[in-house]
C-alpha positions as CSV (number, residue, x, y, z in Angstrom):
1,X,0.2,0.5,-0.1
2,X,1.2,3.4,-1.2
3,X,2.1,5.6,2.0
4,X,-0.7,9.0,1.9
5,X,0.0,12.2,0.5
6,X,-0.1,15.0,2.8
7,X,-3.1,16.9,1.6
8,X,-3.2,20.7,2.0
9,X,-6.8,22.1,3.7
10,X,-7.4,25.7,3.6
11,X,-10.1,25.6,6.3
12,X,-10.0,24.8,10.4
13,X,-12.8,22.4,10.9
14,X,-13.9,23.7,14.5
15,X,-16.2,21.1,16.0
16,X,-15.9,17.4,16.5
17,X,-19.4,15.7,15.6
18,X,-22.7,16.5,14.1
19,X,-25.9,14.8,15.3
20,X,-29.2,14.4,15.3
21,X,-30.9,16.8,17.6
22,X,-32.0,15.4,20.7
23,X,-30.3,12.1,21.1
24,X,-27.7,11.5,23.4
25,X,-24.1,11.0,21.1
26,X,-23.7,7.7,24.0
27,X,-26.7,6.0,21.9
28,X,-25.7,6.6,18.6
29,X,-23.6,5.0,16.2
30,X,-20.8,7.1,14.5
31,X,-19.5,7.7,11.6
32,X,-15.5,9.5,10.8
33,X,-15.3,11.7,8.2
34,X,-11.4,12.9,7.8
35,X,-10.7,16.6,7.5
36,X,-9.6,15.5,4.2
37,X,-12.7,14.5,2.7
38,X,-14.5,17.4,4.7
39,X,-12.1,20.1,2.6
40,X,-13.3,18.1,-0.8
41,X,-16.8,19.2,0.0
42,X,-16.3,22.9,1.0
43,X,-13.6,23.3,-1.9
44,X,-16.5,22.3,-4.4
45,X,-19.9,23.6,-2.9
46,X,-18.2,26.3,-0.8
47,X,-15.4,27.3,-3.3
48,X,-17.5,26.3,-6.0
49,X,-13.7,25.3,-7.6
50,X,-14.5,22.1,-10.6
51,X,-12.1,19.0,-9.2
52,X,-9.7,20.3,-11.2
53,X,-8.8,23.0,-9.3
54,X,-9.6,21.6,-6.4
55,X,-7.1,18.7,-6.7
56,X,-4.5,21.2,-7.4
57,X,-5.5,23.0,-3.9
58,X,-5.7,20.0,-1.9
59,X,-2.1,18.9,-4.3
60,X,-3.7,15.6,-5.1
61,X,-4.9,14.5,-7.9
62,X,-8.1,14.4,-9.5
63,X,-8.6,10.8,-9.2
64,X,-7.6,10.5,-5.7
65,X,-10.3,14.0,-4.8
66,X,-12.6,12.3,-6.7
67,X,-12.1,9.3,-4.1
68,X,-11.9,11.2,-1.8
69,X,-15.5,13.1,-1.9
70,X,-17.3,10.0,-2.8
71,X,-16.1,8.6,0.3
72,X,-18.1,12.3,1.9
73,X,-20.9,11.8,0.1
74,X,-21.7,8.2,1.2
75,X,-20.5,8.6,5.0
76,X,-23.1,12.3,5.1
77,X,-25.8,10.2,3.7
78,X,-25.3,7.0,5.7
79,X,-25.7,9.4,8.8
80,X,-28.8,11.8,7.4
81,X,-30.6,8.8,6.9
82,X,-29.8,6.1,9.0
83,X,-29.8,9.0,12.5
84,X,-25.7,8.5,12.9
85,X,-23.2,10.7,14.4
86,X,-20.8,12.2,11.9
87,X,-17.2,12.8,14.1
88,X,-14.9,15.0,12.2
89,X,-11.0,13.2,13.0
90,X,-7.6,13.4,11.2
91,X,-6.7,10.6,8.6
92,X,-3.4,9.7,11.0
93,X,-5.6,9.9,14.0
94,X,-7.7,7.4,12.3
95,X,-4.5,5.6,10.9
96,X,-3.5,4.9,14.4
97,X,-6.7,3.4,16.1
98,X,-6.9,1.0,12.9
């Protein structure tokens, strides 16, 4: 497996969790999303960058950008549809726990 390149993130994500209102966090299953995956969404939908420009800004290939944004959309959709908590993590922290 290839080493993962360090991605450039142009935003500081303050919150660590998003969850359904009225349900204690301890009662919810959670899905982890990386700050890198969130950055792909921010660049595409907030900054309105095309895939090639967003990938350049993050310092990754277009194909990796596409994989990251697809993973982010799947995770967010799962949380909304299934009522799960979304935990924002650093990629390296996620890998240490595996």
